[in-house]
N, C-alpha and C positions, 0 to 999 in steps of 0.2 A: 197386254203381252203383244209383242212384235216378233215375227218369225223371220228367219233367213233361209232361203232354199239351199240345197246342197251345192248348187252351181254358184250361187252368189257367195256362200261361205268360202268355197275354194278361191274365188276371185279376190275377196277381201283379204284373206290370209295372204295371197301372193302380193297384194299391194302393200300390206303392212310389213311384210319382209323387204320388199323392194325399197320402201321409204324408210327403212330401219325404224320402225315404230312398233316393233313386236308387242309392246305392252299396252297398245292403244286399242281402238275400235272404230265404230262408224258412228258419226253424229248425223242423226235425221232431223230435219226440221220442215216447217211449213211456214211460208210467207205469203203475204198478199201479192196479186199480181197475176200474170198469165192470162190467156183469153177466157178462162172459166172462173176467175176469182182468186183462186189459190194456186201456188205452185210448190212442189217438192224441192228440198234440197238436201244433199248428202255431201259429207267430207270425211276424210280420215281425221280421226281424233287422237292426239297423242297425249293431251294434257289432262284427260280423264273427266271425271264428273265435276260439272259446275254446280253452283248452288242452285238448288231446286230441281235439278235433273232427275229423271227417273232412268235407271239402268237396268237393261234386260240383257239376257245372254241367251243366244239361240245357236246351236251347232258349233259352239266354242267361240262365237263372235259376240263381244260387247257392243251394246247399241246404247247410245246416249241420246235422250229426247228431253227438250225442255218442257216445262209444265203447260205451256200454251199449245204447242204442237201435239202433244200426247192425245188431246181430245179429238184431233182429226186423224191420227194414225193408229188408234186403239185396233188391235187385231189385224193389222196390215202385215203384208209379207213382201220382203225385199227379194227380187230375183235378179238374175244376171242373163240376158239374152244376147246371143251372138249370130249375126246375120251376115249375108254377103256384103252389105253395105257398112258393116261395123258392129260393134257390141256396146253394150251399156247396161246400166242398173235400171230397173223398173220397179214400181211399187204398185202391188195389187192391194187396192184400198177398198174394204167393205163399206166404209163411211161415205164414199163418194157417190153422189147421185148422178152426176154427169161428168164426162172428161172431154178435153179437146181432142182433136184429131191426132195430135203428135203424142199424146198421153202425158205430158209434163205438168199439165194443170188440171184443176178439178173444181167442182162446186158441191156443196152440201145441201144445197136447196133445189 
């Protein structure tokens, strides 16, 4: 299961309305790279479920995750933080053993 914070759910809903993709959700994935070995990716998904995807729903938001990424994202939480320098989505990942300074990449070893 992947969870979405209240703040992230509000922001994702705003993005879906803004981009006129009201029936869509958020695609989350992990790919190789970044300074720690893996990096997170997220994008608004309007096409729905692809073959092999696991679909979760948290606070009314659909989350689409491919079968490889799910092993790294199990029990993660998507949050949205707003700071003086800007805002953005973050992932709190209990599977990450270490992260880089910017928080956009992680390692499981």
